[in-house]
All heavy atoms as a GROMACS GRO file, in nm:
protein
  644
    1MET      N    1  10.658  10.074   9.398
    1MET     CA    2  10.752  10.159   9.466
    1MET      C    3  10.842  10.071   9.551
    1MET      O    4  10.798   9.968   9.602
    1MET     CB    5  10.678  10.259   9.555
    1MET     CG    6  10.586  10.353   9.478
    1MET     SD    7  10.480  10.447   9.588
    1MET     CE    8  10.371  10.319   9.651
    2ARG      N    9  10.966  10.116   9.568
    2ARG     CA   10  11.062  10.037   9.645
    2ARG      C   11  11.104  10.113   9.770
    2ARG      O   12  11.129  10.233   9.765
    2ARG     CB   13  11.183  10.006   9.560
    2ARG     CG   14  11.149   9.910   9.448
    2ARG     CD   15  11.272   9.856   9.382
    2ARG     NE   16  11.232   9.756   9.285
    2ARG     CZ   17  11.256   9.766   9.156
    2ARG    NH1   18  11.321   9.870   9.110
    2ARG    NH2   19  11.216   9.672   9.075
    3VAL      N   20  11.112  10.038   9.880
    3VAL     CA   21  11.151  10.096  10.009
    3VAL      C   22  11.269  10.017  10.064
    3VAL      O   23  11.266   9.894  10.069
    3VAL     CB   24  11.034  10.092  10.110
    3VAL    CG1   25  11.079  10.143  10.246
    3VAL    CG2   26  10.917  10.174  10.059
    4LEU      N   27  11.373  10.091  10.106
    4LEU     CA   28  11.485  10.030  10.176
    4LEU      C   29  11.450  10.030  10.324
    4LEU      O   30  11.436  10.135  10.386
    4LEU     CB   31  11.614  10.111  10.152
    4LEU     CG   32  11.736  10.066  10.230
    4LEU    CD1   33  11.780   9.927  10.184
    4LEU    CD2   34  11.849  10.166  10.215
    5PHE      N   35  11.433   9.910  10.381
    5PHE     CA   36  11.398   9.897  10.522
    5PHE      C   37  11.521   9.880  10.610
    5PHE      O   38  11.519   9.917  10.727
    5PHE     CB   39  11.302   9.780  10.544
    5PHE     CG   40  11.163   9.807  10.495
    5PHE    CD1   41  11.118   9.755  10.375
    5PHE    CD2   42  11.076   9.886  10.569
    5PHE    CE1   43  10.990   9.781  10.330
    5PHE    CE2   44  10.947   9.912  10.524
    5PHE     CZ   45  10.904   9.860  10.404
    6ALA      N   46  11.626   9.820  10.556
    6ALA     CA   47  11.753   9.800  10.628
    6ALA      C   48  11.859   9.770  10.523
    6ALA      O   49  11.825   9.746  10.406
    6ALA     CB   50  11.740   9.683  10.725
    7ALA      N   51  11.984   9.771  10.565
    7ALA     CA   52  12.092   9.742  10.470
    7ALA      C   53  12.065   9.609  10.401
    7ALA      O   54  12.048   9.507  10.465
    7ALA     CB   55  12.225   9.738  10.544
    8GLY      N   56  12.054   9.612  10.269
    8GLY     CA   57  12.031   9.491  10.191
    8GLY      C   58  11.888   9.442  10.192
    8GLY      O   59  11.860   9.332  10.144
    9ARG      N   60  11.795   9.519  10.245
    9ARG     CA   61  11.655   9.474  10.253
    9ARG      C   62  11.563   9.576  10.184
    9ARG      O   63  11.517   9.671  10.246
    9ARG     CB   64  11.613   9.456  10.398
    9ARG     CG   65  11.476   9.396  10.411
    9ARG     CD   66  11.448   9.357  10.554
    9ARG     NE   67  11.311   9.310  10.562
    9ARG     CZ   68  11.230   9.337  10.661
    9ARG    NH1   69  11.272   9.408  10.763
    9ARG    NH2   70  11.108   9.293  10.660
   10VAL      N   71  11.540   9.553  10.057
   10VAL     CA   72  11.451   9.639   9.978
   10VAL      C   73  11.325   9.560   9.949
   10VAL      O   74  11.331   9.443   9.912
   10VAL     CB   75  11.519   9.680   9.845
   10VAL    CG1   76  11.423   9.760   9.758
   10VAL    CG2   77  11.646   9.759   9.872
   11ARG      N   78  11.211   9.624   9.966
   11ARG     CA   79  11.083   9.558   9.939
   11ARG      C   80  10.999   9.645   9.847
   11ARG      O   81  11.002   9.767   9.854
   11ARG     CB   82  11.004   9.535  10.069
   11ARG     CG   83  11.072   9.442  10.166
   11ARG     CD   84  11.068   9.298  10.116
   11ARG     NE   85  11.123   9.206  10.212
   11ARG     CZ   86  11.244   9.155  10.206
   11ARG    NH1   87  11.324   9.187  10.108
   11ARG    NH2   88  11.287   9.070  10.297
   12GLU      N   89  10.923   9.579   9.763
   12GLU     CA   90  10.827   9.646   9.676
   12GLU      C   91  10.699   9.669   9.755
   12GLU      O   92  10.646   9.576   9.816
   12GLU     CB   93  10.799   9.558   9.553
   12GLU     CG   94  10.721   9.625   9.445
   12GLU     CD   95  10.803   9.724   9.364
   12GLU    OE1   96  10.925   9.708   9.352
   12GLU    OE2   97  10.741   9.818   9.312
   13VAL      N   98  10.653   9.794   9.758
   13VAL     CA   99  10.530   9.825   9.829
   13VAL      C  100  10.428   9.883   9.731
   13VAL      O  101  10.464   9.944   9.632
   13VAL     CB  102  10.553   9.924   9.946
   13VAL    CG1  103  10.650   9.866  10.047
   13VAL    CG2  104  10.601  10.058   9.898
   14THR      N  105  10.301   9.860   9.761
   14THR     CA  106  10.196   9.913   9.675
   14THR      C  107  10.121  10.028   9.740
   14THR      O  108  10.056  10.106   9.672
   14THR     CB  109  10.094   9.803   9.639
   14THR    OG1  110  10.038   9.750   9.760
   14THR    CG2  111  10.161   9.692   9.559
   15ASP      N  112  10.131  10.038   9.874
   15ASP     CA  113  10.058  10.142   9.945
   15ASP      C  114  10.129  10.172  10.076
   15ASP      O  115  10.186  10.084  10.139
   15ASP     CB  116   9.916  10.094   9.974
   15ASP     CG  117   9.825  10.204  10.023
   15ASP    OD1  118   9.844  10.320   9.985
   15ASP    OD2  119   9.734  10.173  10.102
   16VAL      N  120  10.123  10.300  10.117
   16VAL     CA  121  10.178  10.344  10.245
   16VAL      C  122  10.077  10.436  10.309
   16VAL      O  123  10.017  10.521  10.242
   16VAL     CB  124  10.311  10.420  10.228
   16VAL    CG1  125  10.369  10.458  10.363
   16VAL    CG2  126  10.411  10.339  10.148
   17GLU      N  127  10.058  10.420  10.440
   17GLU     CA  128   9.961  10.501  10.512
   17GLU      C  129  10.025  10.552  10.641
   17GLU      O  130  10.089  10.476  10.713
   17GLU     CB  131   9.840  10.414  10.545
   17GLU     CG  132   9.736  10.479  10.628
   17GLU     CD  133   9.624  10.383  10.664
   17GLU    OE1  134   9.651  10.266  10.695
   17GLU    OE2  135   9.508  10.428  10.662
   18VAL      N  136  10.008  10.681  10.669
   18VAL     CA  137  10.054  10.741  10.794
   18VAL      C  138   9.930  10.769  10.878
   18VAL      O  139   9.837  10.834  10.832
   18VAL     CB  140  10.130  10.873  10.768
   18VAL    CG1  141  10.167  10.940  10.900
   18VAL    CG2  142  10.254  10.848  10.684
   19VAL      N  143   9.930  10.716  11.000
   19VAL     CA  144   9.815  10.735  11.089
   19VAL      C  145   9.864  10.768  11.230
   19VAL      O  146   9.974  10.730  11.269
   19VAL     CB  147   9.724  10.610  11.094
   19VAL    CG1  148   9.659  10.584  10.961
   19VAL    CG2  149   9.800  10.488  11.140
   20GLY      N  150   9.781  10.837  11.303
   20GLY     CA  151   9.809  10.859  11.444
   20GLY      C  152   9.779  10.732  11.520
   20GLY      O  153   9.680  10.665  11.494
   21MET      N  154   9.865  10.697  11.613
   21MET     CA  155   9.842  10.576  11.692
   21MET      C  156   9.753  10.612  11.811
   21MET      O  157   9.790  10.689  11.897
   21MET     CB  158   9.972  10.516  11.741
   21MET     CG  159   9.953  10.387  11.812
   21MET     SD  160  10.107  10.300  11.826
   21MET     CE  161  10.048  10.143  11.886
   22ASP      N  162   9.636  10.553  11.812
   22ASP     CA  163   9.534  10.579  11.913
   22ASP      C  164   9.516  10.452  11.995
   22ASP      O  165   9.492  10.345  11.939
   22ASP     CB  166   9.404  10.617  11.843
   22ASP     CG  167   9.290  10.648  11.938
   22ASP    OD1  168   9.305  10.628  12.059
   22ASP    OD2  169   9.185  10.691  11.888
   23VAL      N  170   9.527  10.463  12.127
   23VAL     CA  171   9.513  10.346  12.213
   23VAL      C  172   9.368  10.320  12.254
   23VAL      O  173   9.342  10.234  12.336
   23VAL     CB  174   9.603  10.356  12.338
   23VAL    CG1  175   9.748  10.346  12.302
   23VAL    CG2  176   9.575  10.482  12.416
   24GLY      N  177   9.276  10.394  12.196
   24GLY     CA  178   9.136  10.366  12.220
   24GLY      C  179   9.059  10.474  12.293
   24GLY      O  180   8.938  10.473  12.294
   25ASP      N  181   9.128  10.567  12.354
   25ASP     CA  182   9.058  10.672  12.428
   25ASP      C  183   9.054  10.804  12.350
   25ASP      O  184   9.015  10.906  12.404
   25ASP     CB  185   9.120  10.694  12.565
   25ASP     CG  186   9.266  10.739  12.559
   25ASP    OD1  187   9.319  10.752  12.447
   25ASP    OD2  188   9.325  10.762  12.666
   26GLY      N  189   9.095  10.800  12.224
   26GLY     CA  190   9.092  10.919  12.140
   26GLY      C  191   9.218  11.003  12.148
   26GLY      O  192   9.233  11.099  12.073
   27GLN      N  193   9.310  10.967  12.235
   27GLN     CA  194   9.434  11.042  12.249
   27GLN      C  195   9.541  10.979  12.161
   27GLN      O  196   9.567  10.859  12.170
   27GLN     CB  197   9.480  11.044  12.394
   27GLN     CG  198   9.603  11.129  12.416
   27GLN     CD  199   9.641  11.139  12.563
   27GLN    OE1  200   9.574  11.084  12.650
   27GLN    NE2  201   9.748  11.208  12.589
   28ILE      N  202   9.603  11.060  12.077
   28ILE     CA  203   9.709  11.012  11.988
   28ILE      C  204   9.839  11.005  12.068
   28ILE      O  205   9.881  11.103  12.129
   28ILE     CB  206   9.726  11.106  11.866
   28ILE    CG1  207   9.595  11.121  11.790
   28ILE    CG2  208   9.839  11.058  11.777
   28ILE    CD1  209   9.541  10.993  11.732
   29ILE      N  210   9.902  10.888  12.067
   29ILE     CA  211  10.025  10.869  12.145
   29ILE      C  212  10.148  10.854  12.057
   29ILE      O  213  10.259  10.843  12.108
   29ILE     CB  214  10.013  10.750  12.240
   29ILE    CG1  215   9.993  10.620  12.162
   29ILE    CG2  216   9.902  10.771  12.341
   29ILE    CD1  217  10.019  10.495  12.242
   30GLY      N  218  10.131  10.848  11.926
   30GLY     CA  219  10.246  10.831  11.838
   30GLY      C  220  10.204  10.832  11.693
   30GLY      O  221  10.087  10.845  11.660
   31THR      N  222  10.304  10.817  11.607
   31THR     CA  223  10.282  10.815  11.463
   31THR      C  224  10.312  10.676  11.411
   31THR      O  225  10.419  10.621  11.437
   31THR     CB  226  10.372  10.917  11.392
   31THR    OG1  227  10.344  11.047  11.445
   31THR    CG2  228  10.348  10.917  11.242
   32GLN      N  229  10.219  10.619  11.338
   32GLN     CA  230  10.231  10.485  11.283
   32GLN      C  231  10.240  10.494  11.131
   32GLN      O  232  10.170  10.574  11.069
   32GLN     CB  233  10.110  10.402  11.324
   32GLN     CG  234  10.117  10.258  11.286
   32GLN     CD  235  10.002  10.177  11.346
   32GLN    OE1  236   9.953  10.209  11.454
   32GLN    NE2  237   9.962  10.074  11.277
   33VAL      N  238  10.327  10.411  11.072
   33VAL     CA  239  10.340  10.403  10.927
   33VAL      C  240  10.312  10.258  10.887
   33VAL      O  241  10.377  10.166  10.935
   33VAL     CB  242  10.481  10.444  10.879
   33VAL    CG1  243  10.489  10.439  10.728
   33VAL    CG2  244  10.517  10.583  10.930
   34ASN      N  245  10.212  10.240  10.801
   34ASN     CA  246  10.171  10.107  10.755
   34ASN      C  247  10.209  10.090  10.608
   34ASN      O  248  10.176  10.175  10.526
   34ASN     CB  249  10.021  10.089  10.771
   34ASN     CG  250   9.975  10.111  10.913
   34ASN    OD1  251  10.044  10.075  11.008
   34ASN    ND2  252   9.859  10.169  10.930
   35PHE      N  253  10.276   9.980  10.577
   35PHE     CA  254  10.315   9.949  10.440
   35PHE      C  255  10.238   9.826  10.394
   35PHE      O  256  10.228   9.728  10.469
   35PHE     CB  257  10.464   9.915  10.432
   35PHE     CG  258  10.555  10.031  10.462
   35PHE    CD1  259  10.602  10.053  10.590
   35PHE    CD2  260  10.596  10.116  10.360
   35PHE    CE1  261  10.687  10.158  10.619
   35PHE    CE2  262  10.681  10.222  10.387
   35PHE     CZ  263  10.727  10.243  10.516
   36ILE      N  264  10.186   9.828  10.273
   36ILE     CA  265  10.130   9.710  10.209
   36ILE      C  266  10.232   9.666  10.104
   36ILE      O  267  10.264   9.741  10.012
   36ILE     CB  268   9.994   9.739  10.141
   36ILE    CG1  269   9.894   9.800  10.240
   36ILE    CG2  270   9.940   9.611  10.075
   36ILE    CD1  271   9.853   9.709  10.352
   37LEU      N  272  10.284   9.545  10.122
   37LEU     CA  273  10.382   9.492  10.029
   37LEU      C  274  10.315   9.441   9.902
   37LEU      O  275  10.194   9.414   9.901
   37LEU     CB  276  10.462   9.380  10.095
   37LEU     CG  277  10.534   9.416  10.224
   37LEU    CD1  278  10.606   9.293  10.280
   37LEU    CD2  279  10.631   9.530  10.203
   38ALA      N  280  10.393   9.425   9.798
   38ALA     CA  281  10.339   9.378   9.669
   38ALA      C  282  10.275   9.240   9.682
   38ALA      O  283  10.182   9.208   9.608
   38ALA     CB  284  10.449   9.377   9.564
   39ASN      N  285  10.321   9.159   9.778
   39ASN     CA  286  10.263   9.025   9.796
   39ASN      C  287  10.136   9.027   9.882
   39ASN      O  288  10.080   8.923   9.913
   39ASN     CB  289  10.367   8.929   9.856
   39ASN     CG  290  10.409   8.966   9.996
   39ASN    OD1  291  10.354   9.058  10.057
   39ASN    ND2  292  10.509   8.896  10.048
   40GLY      N  293  10.095   9.147   9.927
   40GLY     CA  294   9.973   9.160  10.006
   40GLY      C  295   9.995   9.167  10.156
   40GLY      O  296   9.903   9.200  10.230
   41ASN      N  297  10.114   9.133  10.202
   41ASN     CA  298  10.143   9.140  10.346
   41ASN      C  299  10.148   9.285  10.392
   41ASN      O  300  10.178   9.375  10.315
   41ASN     CB  301  10.276   9.071  10.378
   41ASN     CG  302  10.269   8.921  10.362
   41ASN    OD1  303  10.161   8.863  10.357
   41ASN    ND2  304  10.384   8.858  10.351
   42LYS      N  305  10.123   9.304  10.520
   42LYS     CA  306  10.124   9.437  10.579
   42LYS      C  307  10.234   9.444  10.685
   42LYS      O  308  10.248   9.353  10.766
   42LYS     CB  309   9.988   9.466  10.643
   42LYS     CG  310   9.972   9.606  10.695
   42LYS     CD  311   9.828   9.628  10.745
   42LYS     CE  312   9.804   9.772  10.784
   42LYS     NZ  313   9.666   9.794  10.828
   43ILE      N  314  10.313   9.552  10.681
   43ILE     CA  315  10.415   9.577  10.782
   43ILE      C  316  10.381   9.710  10.848
   43ILE      O  317  10.356   9.809  10.779
   43ILE     CB  318  10.556   9.585  10.722
   43ILE    CG1  319  10.592   9.459  10.646
   43ILE    CG2  320  10.660   9.611  10.831
   43ILE    CD1  321  10.726   9.466  10.576
   44GLU      N  322  10.381   9.713  10.981
   44GLU     CA  323  10.346   9.834  11.055
   44GLU      C  324  10.461   9.875  11.145
   44GLU      O  325  10.523   9.791  11.210
   44GLU     CB  326  10.222   9.809  11.141
   44GLU     CG  327  10.100   9.769  11.061
   44GLU     CD  328   9.982   9.735  11.148
   44GLU    OE1  329  10.001   9.691  11.264
   44GLU    OE2  330   9.869   9.753  11.101
   45PHE      N  331  10.489  10.005  11.147
   45PHE     CA  332  10.594  10.061  11.231
   45PHE      C  333  10.536  10.176  11.311
   45PHE      O  334  10.443  10.243  11.268
   45PHE     CB  335  10.708  10.117  11.145
   45PHE     CG  336  10.786  10.014  11.070
   45PHE    CD1  337  10.748   9.977  10.942
   45PHE    CD2  338  10.898   9.954  11.126
   45PHE    CE1  339  10.819   9.882  10.871
   45PHE    CE2  340  10.970   9.858  11.056
   45PHE     CZ  341  10.931   9.823  10.928
   46ILE      N  342  10.596  10.200  11.428
   46ILE     CA  343  10.562  10.319  11.506
   46ILE      C  344  10.694  10.390  11.539
   46ILE      O  345  10.795  10.324  11.566
   46ILE     CB  346  10.483  10.286  11.635
   46ILE    CG1  347  10.443  10.415  11.706
   46ILE    CG2  348  10.560  10.193  11.724
   46ILE    CD1  349  10.341  10.400  11.814
   47TYR      N  350  10.689  10.521  11.532
   47TYR     CA  351  10.806  10.600  11.566
   47TYR      C  352  10.835  10.588  11.715
   47TYR      O  353  10.743  10.577  11.796
   47TYR     CB  354  10.787  10.747  11.529
   47TYR     CG  355  10.821  10.775  11.385
   47TYR    CD1  356  10.729  10.752  11.284
   47TYR    CD2  357  10.947  10.821  11.350
   47TYR    CE1  358  10.761  10.776  11.151
   47TYR    CE2  359  10.980  10.846  11.217
   47TYR     CZ  360  10.886  10.823  11.119
   47TYR     OH  361  10.918  10.845  10.988
   48SER      N  362  10.962  10.593  11.750
   48SER     CA  363  11.006  10.586  11.888
   48SER      C  364  10.944  10.700  11.970
   48SER      O  365  10.922  10.810  11.918
   48SER     CB  366  11.159  10.598  11.894
   48SER     OG  367  11.202  10.619  12.026
   49GLN      N  368  10.918  10.674  12.096
   49GLN     CA  369  10.864  10.777  12.184
   49GLN      C  370  10.965  10.888  12.210
   49GLN      O  371  10.930  10.994  12.260
   49GLN     CB  372  10.817  10.716  12.314
   49GLN     CG  373  10.695  10.629  12.297
   49GLN     CD  374  10.644  10.572  12.429
   49GLN    OE1  375  10.714  10.575  12.530
   49GLN    NE2  376  10.524  10.518  12.426
   50ALA      N  377  11.094  10.864  12.173
   50ALA     CA  378  11.196  10.966  12.188
   50ALA      C  379  11.178  11.078  12.085
   50ALA      O  380  11.236  11.185  12.098
   50ALA     CB  381  11.335  10.904  12.173
   51VAL      N  382  11.097  11.051  11.982
   51VAL     CA  383  11.068  11.150  11.879
   51VAL      C  384  10.929  11.206  11.907
   51VAL      O  385  10.834  11.130  11.925
   51VAL     CB  386  11.072  11.086  11.738
   51VAL    CG1  387  11.043  11.188  11.631
   51VAL    CG2  388  11.206  11.017  11.713
   52SER      N  389  10.918  11.340  11.911
   52SER     CA  390  10.788  11.401  11.942
   52SER      C  391  10.685  11.363  11.834
   52SER      O  392  10.720  11.332  11.720
   52SER     CB  393  10.800  11.553  11.950
   52SER     OG  394  10.819  11.608  11.821
   53ILE      N  395  10.558  11.367  11.872
   53ILE     CA  396  10.451  11.333  11.779
   53ILE      C  397  10.453  11.426  11.659
   53ILE      O  398  10.437  11.383  11.544
   53ILE     CB  399  10.314  11.336  11.849
   53ILE    CG1  400  10.308  11.224  11.954
   53ILE    CG2  401  10.200  11.323  11.750
   53ILE    CD1  402  10.185  11.229  12.042
   54GLU      N  403  10.475  11.554  11.683
   54GLU     CA  404  10.478  11.652  11.573
   54GLU      C  405  10.591  11.621  11.476
   54GLU      O  406  10.572  11.620  11.355
   54GLU     CB  407  10.492  11.794  11.628
   54GLU     CG  408  10.374  11.843  11.708
   54GLU     CD  409  10.374  11.792  11.853
   54GLU    OE1  410  10.476  11.736  11.900
   54GLU    OE2  411  10.269  11.807  11.918
   55GLU      N  412  10.711  11.594  11.531
   55GLU     CA  413  10.826  11.565  11.445
   55GLU      C  414  10.808  11.433  11.371
   55GLU      O  415  10.836  11.424  11.251
   55GLU     CB  416  10.955  11.562  11.526
   55GLU     CG  417  11.078  11.534  11.440
   55GLU     CD  418  11.206  11.521  11.520
   55GLU    OE1  419  11.207  11.548  11.642
   55GLU    OE2  420  11.306  11.482  11.459
   56SER      N  421  10.761  11.331  11.440
   56SER     CA  422  10.744  11.201  11.375
   56SER      C  423  10.639  11.209  11.265
   56SER      O  424  10.656  11.150  11.159
   56SER     CB  425  10.709  11.092  11.477
   56SER     OG  426  10.585  11.117  11.538
   57GLY      N  427  10.532  11.282  11.290
   57GLY     CA  428  10.428  11.299  11.189
   57GLY      C  429  10.483  11.369  11.066
   57GLY      O  430  10.457  11.328  10.952
   58GLN      N  431  10.561  11.474  11.086
   58GLN     CA  432  10.620  11.548  10.974
   58GLN      C  433  10.718  11.461  10.898
   58GLN      O  434  10.718  11.459  10.775
   58GLN     CB  435  10.690  11.674  11.025
   58GLN     CG  436  10.742  11.763  10.914
   58GLN     CD  437  10.630  11.817  10.826
   58GLN    OE1  438  10.523  11.852  10.874
   58GLN    NE2  439  10.655  11.821  10.697
   59ARG      N  440  10.803  11.387  10.970
   59ARG     CA  441  10.900  11.299  10.903
   59ARG      C  442  10.830  11.191  10.822
   59ARG      O  443  10.870  11.159  10.710
   59ARG     CB  444  10.992  11.237  11.007
   59ARG     CG  445  11.090  11.337  11.067
   59ARG     CD  446  11.169  11.279  11.179
   59ARG     NE  447  11.258  11.172  11.134
   59ARG     CZ  448  11.355  11.122  11.206
   59ARG    NH1  449  11.376  11.167  11.329
   59ARG    NH2  450  11.431  11.026  11.160
   60ALA      N  451  10.724  11.134  10.878
   60ALA     CA  452  10.650  11.029  10.808
   60ALA      C  453  10.585  11.083  10.681
   60ALA      O  454  10.591  11.019  10.575
   60ALA     CB  455  10.544  10.968  10.900
   61ILE      N  456  10.526  11.201  10.689
   61ILE     CA  457  10.462  11.260  10.571
   61ILE      C  458  10.566  11.293  10.464
   61ILE      O  459  10.545  11.266  10.345
   61ILE     CB  460  10.381  11.385  10.612
   61ILE    CG1  461  10.258  11.340  10.690
   61ILE    CG2  462  10.341  11.468  10.490
   61ILE    CD1  463  10.184  11.452  10.760
   62GLU      N  464  10.680  11.348  10.504
   62GLU     CA  465  10.786  11.379  10.408
   62GLU      C  466  10.839  11.252  10.343
   62GLU      O  467  10.868  11.249  10.223
   62GLU     CB  468  10.899  11.456  10.476
   62GLU     CG  469  10.859  11.598  10.511
   62GLU     CD  470  10.962  11.670  10.595
   62GLU    OE1  471  11.067  11.610  10.631
   62GLU    OE2  472  10.938  11.789  10.626
   63PHE      N  473  10.850  11.143  10.421
   63PHE     CA  474  10.895  11.015  10.364
   63PHE      C  475  10.797  10.967  10.257
   63PHE      O  476  10.837  10.930  10.147
   63PHE     CB  477  10.908  10.908  10.474
   63PHE     CG  478  10.926  10.770  10.419
   63PHE    CD1  479  11.050  10.728  10.377
   63PHE    CD2  480  10.817  10.685  10.405
   63PHE    CE1  481  11.066  10.601  10.321
   63PHE    CE2  482  10.832  10.560  10.350
   63PHE     CZ  483  10.957  10.518  10.307
   64VAL      N  484  10.669  10.969  10.288
   64VAL     CA  485  10.567  10.921  10.193
   64VAL      C  486  10.565  11.009  10.068
   64VAL      O  487  10.556  10.957   9.957
   64VAL     CB  488  10.428  10.914  10.260
   64VAL    CG1  489  10.319  10.887  10.159
   64VAL    CG2  490  10.427  10.808  10.369
   65GLN      N  491  10.576  11.138  10.085
   65GLN     CA  492  10.578  11.227   9.969
   65GLN      C  493  10.698  11.196   9.879
   65GLN      O  494  10.683  11.190   9.757
   65GLN     CB  495  10.582  11.373  10.014
   65GLN     CG  496  10.451  11.420  10.072
   65GLN     CD  497  10.459  11.560  10.131
   65GLN    OE1  498  10.565  11.608  10.168
   65GLN    NE2  499  10.343  11.625  10.140
   66ALA      N  500  10.815  11.175   9.938
   66ALA     CA  501  10.934  11.141   9.859
   66ALA      C  502  10.917  11.007   9.789
   66ALA      O  503  10.956  10.990   9.673
   66ALA     CB  504  11.058  11.140   9.948
   67LEU      N  505  10.857  10.911   9.859
   67LEU     CA  506  10.835  10.779   9.800
   67LEU      C  507  10.745  10.787   9.678
   67LEU      O  508  10.777  10.731   9.572
   67LEU     CB  509  10.774  10.685   9.905
   67LEU     CG  510  10.737  10.545   9.857
   67LEU    CD1  511  10.860  10.469   9.810
   67LEU    CD2  512  10.666  10.469   9.969
   68TYR      N  513  10.635  10.857   9.689
   68TYR     CA  514  10.542  10.868   9.576
   68TYR      C  515  10.602  10.951   9.462
   68TYR      O  516  10.578  10.922   9.345
   68TYR     CB  517  10.408  10.925   9.621
   68TYR     CG  518  10.321  10.820   9.685
   68TYR    CD1  519  10.306  10.812   9.823
   68TYR    CD2  520  10.254  10.726   9.608
   68TYR    CE1  521  10.228  10.715   9.882
   68TYR    CE2  522  10.175  10.628   9.666
   68TYR     CZ  523  10.163  10.623   9.803
   68TYR     OH  524  10.086  10.525   9.861
   69LYS      N  525  10.681  11.051   9.495
   69LYS     CA  526  10.742  11.136   9.393
   69LYS      C  527  10.851  11.061   9.316
   69LYS      O  528  10.856  11.067   9.193
   69LYS     CB  529  10.802  11.261   9.457
   69LYS     CG  530  10.869  11.353   9.358
   69LYS     CD  531  10.927  11.474   9.427
   69LYS     CE  532  10.997  11.563   9.324
   69LYS     NZ  533  11.063  11.676   9.390
   70ASN      N  534  10.939  10.989   9.388
   70ASN     CA  535  11.055  10.925   9.327
   70ASN      C  536  11.034  10.779   9.290
   70ASN      O  537  11.108  10.725   9.208
   70ASN     CB  538  11.175  10.935   9.421
   70ASN     CG  539  11.210  11.078   9.454
   70ASN    OD1  540  11.203  11.166   9.369
   70ASN    ND2  541  11.247  11.102   9.578
   71GLY      N  542  10.940  10.714   9.355
   71GLY     CA  543  10.919  10.572   9.331
   71GLY      C  544  11.005  10.483   9.419
   71GLY      O  545  10.998  10.362   9.415
   72TYR      N  546  11.090  10.545   9.502
   72TYR     CA  547  11.174  10.473   9.597
   72TYR      C  548  11.208  10.566   9.712
   72TYR      O  549  11.201  10.689   9.698
   72TYR     CB  550  11.303  10.423   9.531
   72TYR     CG  551  11.388  10.536   9.474
   72TYR    CD1  552  11.482  10.601   9.553
   72TYR    CD2  553  11.371  10.578   9.344
   72TYR    CE1  554  11.556  10.706   9.502
   72TYR    CE2  555  11.445  10.682   9.292
   72TYR     CZ  556  11.538  10.745   9.372
   72TYR     OH  557  11.612  10.849   9.322
   73ALA      N  558  11.241  10.509   9.828
   73ALA     CA  559  11.279  10.590   9.944
   73ALA      C  560  11.351  10.503  10.046
   73ALA      O  561  11.334  10.381  10.049
   73ALA     CB  562  11.157  10.656  10.006
   74ASP      N  563  11.429  10.568  10.131
   74ASP     CA  564  11.508  10.502  10.234
   74ASP      C  565  11.438  10.520  10.369
   74ASP      O  566  11.432  10.630  10.422
   74ASP     CB  567  11.648  10.562  10.238
   74ASP     CG  568  11.740  10.494  10.337
   74ASP    OD1  569  11.692  10.408  10.416
   74ASP    OD2  570  11.860  10.525  10.337
   75PHE      N  571  11.387  10.411  10.424
   75PHE     CA  572  11.321  10.413  10.554
   75PHE      C  573  11.413  10.359  10.664
   75PHE      O  574  11.379  10.358  10.780
   75PHE     CB  575  11.193  10.329  10.547
   75PHE     CG  576  11.096  10.350  10.659
   75PHE    CD1  577  11.027  10.470  10.673
   75PHE    CD2  578  11.070  10.250  10.751
   75PHE    CE1  579  10.936  10.491  10.776
   75PHE    CE2  580  10.978  10.268  10.854
   75PHE     CZ  581  10.912  10.389  10.866
   76SER      N  582  11.533  10.316  10.625
   76SER     CA  583  11.622  10.247  10.717
   76SER      C  584  11.676  10.335  10.829
   76SER      O  585  11.716  10.283  10.933
   76SER     CB  586  11.739  10.183  10.641
   76SER     OG  587  11.820  10.283  10.583
   77GLN      N  588  11.677  10.465  10.810
   77GLN     CA  589  11.733  10.555  10.912
   77GLN      C  590  11.627  10.615  11.004
   77GLN      O  591  11.658  10.692  11.093
   77GLN     CB  592  11.812  10.667  10.845
   77GLN     CG  593  11.927  10.617  10.759
   77GLN     CD  594  12.026  10.531  10.837
   77GLN    OE1  595  12.071  10.569  10.944
   77GLN    NE2  596  12.055  10.413  10.785
   78GLU      N  597  11.501  10.580  10.981
   78GLU     CA  598  11.394  10.631  11.067
   78GLU      C  599  11.399  10.560  11.203
   78GLU      O  600  11.431  10.442  11.213
   78GLU     CB  601  11.258  10.610  11.001
   78GLU     CG  602  11.240  10.686  10.871
   78GLU     CD  603  11.250  10.838  10.887
   78GLU    OE1  604  11.195  10.891  10.986
   78GLU    OE2  605  11.315  10.901  10.804
   79VAL      N  606  11.368  10.634  11.308
   79VAL     CA  607  11.372  10.582  11.445
   79VAL      C  608  11.236  10.520  11.475
   79VAL      O  609  11.146  10.583  11.529
   79VAL     CB  610  11.403  10.696  11.545
   79VAL    CG1  611  11.420  10.640  11.686
   79VAL    CG2  612  11.527  10.772  11.502
   80VAL      N  613  11.222  10.394  11.433
   80VAL     CA  614  11.093  10.325  11.443
   80VAL      C  615  11.110  10.187  11.504
   80VAL      O  616  11.220  10.133  11.509
   80VAL     CB  617  11.025  10.311  11.304
   80VAL    CG1  618  10.986  10.446  11.248
   80VAL    CG2  619  11.114  10.235  11.208
   81GLU      N  620  10.996  10.132  11.547
   81GLU     CA  621  10.989   9.995  11.594
   81GLU      C  622  10.879   9.924  11.517
   81GLU      O  623  10.774   9.982  11.490
   81GLU     CB  624  10.955   9.992  11.743
   81GLU     CG  625  11.056  10.060  11.831
   81GLU     CD  626  11.011  10.071  11.975
   81GLU    OE1  627  10.920   9.995  12.015
   81GLU    OE2  628  11.066  10.155  12.046
   82MET      N  629  10.904   9.799  11.480
   82MET     CA  630  10.802   9.722  11.409
   82MET      C  631  10.698   9.674  11.507
   82MET      O  632  10.731   9.629  11.617
   82MET     CB  633  10.865   9.603  11.336
   82MET     CG  634  10.767   9.527  11.248
   82MET     SD  635  10.838   9.382  11.170
   82MET     CE  636  10.932   9.456  11.042
   83LEU      N  637  10.572   9.685  11.469
   83LEU     CA  638  10.462   9.635  11.553
   83LEU      C  639  10.435   9.489  11.524
   83LEU      O  640  10.461   9.437  11.422
   83LEU     CB  641  10.335   9.717  11.528
   83LEU     CG  642  10.343   9.862  11.570
   83LEU    CD1  643  10.212   9.933  11.535
   83LEU    CD2  644  10.370   9.875  11.719
   0.00000   0.00000   0.00000
């Protein structure tokens, strides 16, 4: 599957995972999206705190569903920060 991460930056990914970001006390503080690249490297992103947890979770799930359905997806417009 191919993901557009930024203008001119497309990467082949083999797996994508959406998880709640937990700081250790059991409270979810954000939505994290983890990508496994075809070369085995892992890239992790977290949605901006300006986006509610409910909205970020829904957006992340919709992104992953589109990626698996189409084989490609645009992640470049998501409001995220790389971990």
